[in-house]
C-alpha positions as CSV (number, residue, x, y, z in Angstrom):
1,M,-114.4,87.9,41.9
2,A,-116.3,89.1,45.0
3,A,-114.6,88.9,48.4
4,P,-116.0,86.4,50.8
5,P,-118.1,87.9,53.6
6,I,-116.2,88.7,56.8
7,R,-117.3,86.5,59.7
8,Q,-117.0,87.9,63.2
9,Q,-116.1,85.5,66.0
10,C,-117.5,85.4,69.5
11,W,-115.3,87.3,72.1
12,N,-115.5,84.3,74.5
13,H,-115.5,81.4,72.0
14,E,-113.2,81.7,69.0
15,S,-114.8,78.7,67.2
16,R,-118.3,80.2,67.3
17,E,-119.7,82.8,64.9
18,A,-120.9,86.0,66.6
19,V,-124.6,86.8,66.2
20,C,-124.8,90.2,67.9
21,R,-122.8,93.1,69.3
22,C,-123.3,94.1,72.9
23,P,-124.4,97.8,73.0
24,G,-122.7,98.2,76.4
25,C,-119.1,97.2,75.5
26,G,-119.3,96.9,71.7
27,R,-117.9,93.4,71.5
28,S,-119.4,90.6,69.4
29,Y,-120.8,87.5,71.0
30,C,-122.5,84.2,70.1
31,R,-126.0,83.3,71.2
32,E,-124.9,81.6,74.4
33,C,-123.0,84.6,75.6
34,V,-125.8,87.2,75.5
35,T,-128.9,87.7,77.5
36,E,-131.9,90.0,76.8
37,H,-132.3,92.8,79.3
38,G,-134.6,95.8,78.8
39,A,-135.2,94.9,75.1
40,R,-131.4,94.7,74.5
41,L,-129.0,91.9,74.2
42,L,-126.2,92.3,76.7
43,C,-123.1,90.3,77.6
44,A,-122.6,89.0,81.1
45,A,-120.4,91.9,82.3
46,C,-122.7,94.6,81.0
47,L,-125.7,92.6,82.4
48,R,-124.1,92.7,85.9
49,K,-123.6,96.5,85.5
50,A,-127.2,97.0,84.3
51,R,-128.6,94.9,87.2
52,A,-126.4,96.9,89.7
53,A,-127.8,100.1,88.3
54,D,-131.4,98.8,89.0
55,S,-130.6,97.6,92.5
56,P,-132.9,98.5,95.5
57,Q,-130.4,100.9,96.9
58,R,-130.4,102.9,93.7
59,R,-134.2,102.9,93.7
60,A,-134.3,104.0,97.3
61,R,-132.3,107.1,96.3
62,R,-135.0,108.1,93.9
63,V,-137.6,108.3,96.7
64,P,-136.4,111.7,98.1
65,G,-136.6,113.1,94.6
66,V,-140.3,112.0,94.3
67,I,-141.0,113.5,97.8
68,L,-139.4,116.8,96.8
69,L,-141.4,116.8,93.5
70,G,-144.7,116.2,95.4
71,A,-143.8,118.9,98.0
72,G,-143.0,121.4,95.2
73,L,-146.3,120.7,93.4
74,L,-148.2,121.1,96.7
75,L,-146.4,124.4,97.4
76,S,-147.2,125.6,93.9
77,W,-150.9,124.7,94.3
78,F,-151.1,126.7,97.6
79,L,-149.3,129.6,96.0
80,L,-151.7,129.6,93.0
81,L,-154.7,129.5,95.5
82,A,-153.2,132.5,97.4
83,I,-152.7,134.5,94.3
84,A,-156.3,133.7,93.0
85,G,-157.7,134.7,96.4
86,G,-155.8,138.0,96.3
87,V,-157.0,138.8,92.8
88,S,-160.5,138.0,93.9
89,E,-160.3,140.2,97.0
90,F,-158.8,143.0,94.9
91,S,-161.5,142.8,92.3
92,S,-164.3,142.8,94.9
93,R,-162.8,145.9,96.7
94,M,-162.5,147.7,93.3
95,E,-166.2,146.8,92.6
96,Q,-167.3,148.1,96.0
97,A,-165.3,151.4,95.5
98,A,-167.0,151.8,92.1
99,W,-170.5,151.4,93.7
100,Q,-169.7,153.9,96.4
101,N,-168.5,156.6,94.0
102,R,-171.8,156.5,92.1
């Protein structure tokens, strides 16, 4: 005889059947105890942590990184232009020297 399927219970409500497991804490919850956030179903505690991670203060800390990235790209562009100008100047001087030696 086959064993009956194991039913998981909601972490917050013992009388309710769990429908999903929170990927943040790993606990099982019923439909009323989870909320969709970022294409995932999270419990209330993990949802608070996720929202705190997306707070404006955290986003404000990312701004200096974006500024540094932009400055680095701009510096790289100027360096590339300087190298290209140097190579161009070198090749024109070599060409002039070749014409003078003829």
